[in-house]
C-alpha positions, 0 to 999 in steps of 0.5 A, spaced: 242 322 268 241 325 261 240 332 264 244 332 270 248 338 269 243 342 267 237 339 271 235 346 275 234 349 268 228 345 266 222 347 269 215 343 269 212 349 265 217 348 259 214 341 257 206 342 259 201 336 259 196 340 255 195 345 250 190 351 250 188 355 244 183 361 244 176 359 245 177 355 251 179 349 248 185 344 251 188 338 248 192 333 251 200 333 250 204 327 250 212 326 249 216 321 245 224 321 246 226 317 240 231 321 235 230 319 228 223 317 229 217 320 225 213 322 232 219 324 236 217 330 240 210 332 242 204 329 240 197 333 241 191 329 241 185 333 237 178 330 237 175 330 230 169 334 232 174 340 234 178 340 227 174 346 225 176 350 231 184 349 230 189 350 225 197 349 224 198 356 226 195 355 233 201 350 235 206 354 231 210 356 237 211 349 240 212 348 248 216 353 251 222 348 252 223 347 245 222 354 242 229 357 242 231 351 239 226 351 234 227 359 232 234 357 231 233 351 226 228 356 223 234 361 222 239 356 220 234 353 214 234 360 210 238 360 204 245 363 206 244 370 202 239 371 208 241 367 213 248 371 214 244 377 216 242 373 223 248 370 225 249 367 230 242 364 230 242 362 237 243 369 239 238 372 234 233 366 237 234 368 244 233 376 243 227 374 239 224 370 244 226 375 249 222 381 245 216 378 242 210 375 247 209 368 245 202 366 241 200 373 240 200 371 232 203 365 228 210 364 229 213 365 222 209 372 222 212 374 228 219 372 227 219 375 220 216 382 223 222 382 228 227 380 223 225 386 219 224 391 224 231 389 227 235 388 221 231 391 215 231 385 212 225 382 209 224 374 209 219 372 204 215 366 207 217 361 202 224 362 204 223 358 210 225 351 209 220 347 214 222 340 211 229 341 214 226 342 221 228 336 226 222 331 227 221 333 234 221 341 233 214 340 229 208 337 233 205 330 231 197 331 231 193 325 232 186 326 231 181 321 235 174 320 235 169 321 241 172 314 243 179 315 243 180 311 237 185 314 232 182 317 225 189 320 223 196 322 224 201 327 221 205 333 222 200 337 218 193 339 220 191 342 214 193 335 210 189 331 215 183 335 215 181 333 207 181 326 208 178 326 215 172 331 212 167 325 212 168 323 219 168 331 221 161 331 218 159 325 221 161 328 228 158 335 226 151 331 224 151 327 231 152 334 234 146 337 230 142 331 232 143 330 239 141 338 240 135 337 236 137 343 231 137 338 224 130 339 220 129 338 213 123 339 208 121 346 210 117 350 205 116 356 209 120 360 215 118 356 221 124 357 225 125 361 231 132 365 230 137 362 228 144 363 232 150 365 228 154 360 232 153 355 237 157 351 242 155 344 245 159 339 249 160 332 246 165 327 249 168 332 254 170 337 249 166 343 247 164 343 239 163 349 236 158 349 230 155 354 225 147 353 224 144 355 218 139 353 212 141 349 206 137 349 199 134 342 198 131 344 191 124 344 193 125 345 200 130 347 205 133 344 211 136 346 218 143 344 219 150 345 223 156 346 219 163 346 221 165 353 218 162 360 218 164 360 210 160 354 208 154 355 213 154 362 210 154 360 202 149 355 204 145 359 208 145 364 202 142 360 197 137 357 202 134 364 203 134 365 196 130 358 195 125 360 200 124 367 197 122 364 191 118 359 193 114 364 197 114 368 191 111 363 186 110 364 179 106 371 180 112 376 178 113 372 171 106 373 169 105 376 162 112 377 161 113 373 155 106 376 152 109 383 153 115 381 149 116 383 141 118 378 136 125 381 135 125 380 143 122 373 143 127 371 137 133 374 142 131 369 147 132 363 142 139 359 142 141 360 149 144 355 154 138 355 157 133 349 156 127 354 154 124 361 155 121 359 162 128 357 164 130 364 162 125 367 166 125 363 172 133 365 172 131 372 171 127 372 178 132 368 181 137 374 180 132 379 183 132 375 189 139 374 189 141 381 189 135 382 194 138 377 199 145 380 198 143 387 199 142 386 207 145 382 212 144 375 213 137 373 214 137 369 221 130 371 224 123 371 222 122 378 222 128 379 217 125 374 212 118 377 212 122 384 211 125 381 205 119 378 202 115 385 204 121 388 199 121 383 194 113 382 193 111 389 190 118 390 186 119 383 183 115 383 177 119 390 175 125 387 177 124 381 172 123 385 166 129 390 167 133 383 168 130 380 162 132 387 158 139 387 160 139 380 158 137 381 151 143 386 150 148 381 153 146 375 149 146 379 143 154 381 145 155 374 147 153 371 140 157 376 136 163 374 141 162 367 140 162 368 132 168 371 133 171 365 137 169 360 132 172 357 125 179 356 123 185 360 126 192 360 125 196 356 130 200 361 134 193 364 135 190 358 138 193 359 146 189 366 146 183 363 143 183 357 147 183 362 153 178 366 150 173 360 149 174 358 156 172 365 159 166 365 155 164 358 157 165 361 164 161 367 163 155 364 159 152 358 161 145 355 164 144 358 170 149 364 169 144 370 170 142 367 177 149 366 179 151 373 177 145 377 180 142 383 177 147 388 178 153 384 176 149 382 170 150 389 168 158 388 167 157 383 162 157 387 156 163 390 158 167 384 159 164 381 153 166 387 149 173 387 152 173 380 149 171 383 142 177 388 143 182 383 145 180 378 139 180 384 134 187 386 137 190 379 135 186 379 128 190 386 126 196 387 130 200 381 127 206 378 131 207 384 136 200 383 138 201 376 139 207 377 143 203 382 148 197 378 148 202 372 151 205 377 156 198 379 158 196 372 159 202 370 163 199 375 168 192 373 168 193 365 167 196 363 174 191 367 178 185 364 174 188 357 175 189 359 182 182 361 183 179 354 179 183 350 183 180 353 189 173 352 186 175 344 184 178 343 191 171 345 194 167 338 196 162 336 192 155 340 192 159 345 196 157 352 194 163 357 193 163 362 199 163 370 199 171 371 198 171 366 192 165 369 189 168 376 189 175 373 186 171 370 180 169 377 178 175 380 180 178 376 175 174 379 169 175 386 171 183 384 171 182 382 164 178 388 162 184 392 165 189 388 161 186 388 154 181 394 154 183 399 159 179 404 155 172 401 157 174 402 165 173 397 171 168 397 176 173 399 182 181 399 183 184 392 180 190 389 180 194 382 180 196 384 187 189 385 190 187 378 187 193 375 190 191 378 197 184 376 196 186 369 194 191 368 200 186 371 205 181 365 203 
């Protein structure tokens, strides 16, 4: 009755009962007709164990029967200054859908590209007002466990994933247990080849997970993880742990005895608990560089090759790192002294920023976190801080104004990075992308306050923003 005049135009394919995404996954779709209700439109059921394999962009094109209306409403959601370039919106929507294959890239990406190519007008991502879309034009996601019980419901998979992480981790752990992958308490490489990915079937759904080692402190375990980024971050540290267990204390023998009195004095008053902790962290830095210098270690042979390269060179590596550390600590003490004591009120924001930077750079465990190669950039970063402090001291009000302008450039990036770190679940190490941004920020500070010192490669706020957006 509702569609009598156009019934022949409605095809069964326009409103499918399943949704397929790359990787062979299919999800059931149900429909609900109740204008004004939150779940008006389609609802897609997502098994909790497959949450790591999908995101909102996988469903951005919605079902064929609603695409034209969706694109039309998206165009109408734009501010008037942009919207006038694409009217009438229904015509633009039909032309776009006729010209661009659905699903090859996220809908907004494809639509922005099409509008720019046909009109020359660039639509910023933030210009779309997705909150203005009618409820039936955005899918409702219903996350269910293996028994079909609803664990979460909402319009955003991204927002659903965070509170559902414990359920997801339990589902992944169950997969690992059922498949016999999970191990714990190992102190040597006792594994066969650890695959990069593995797929299991659970409750009728394919579950993709990422096997890897995990650092347990005095041993390592084997687990499966829901994302490659988390697996890679944990596996890296676990391989470092295994190598340190294999090397033992032999590379540290005689190092302290070979130091002069001035050098021993230089190791006093650091964030470390004592000299033994410093030496252990220097060895860790050597191992970290060795692990990072090669592809991920996933076989017994690759692990044996890693140790074969470390054993004859670790002791010399520790001495080299220690020598560089002594120079770093001398500069650190100088900068720390410059940032201490009383300061005029107008200078406090800059000094607070510098003190925060110094605390992030030098702390208990910073040598092993940085690695031997990265430690060699520390004196440049500290020298840039010293230069900035000098400008503030001698440059008067113009220097304060210029410093504030530079802080306005770096602080949003710094805060975005720190927010990403704070958002990591407790105990989860930062992935490769986040670690890279951490050092990019230090180089960017050099470019702003002490360009004459030189940076380690090209650096800009644009590069850092792109790196943050890619996470």
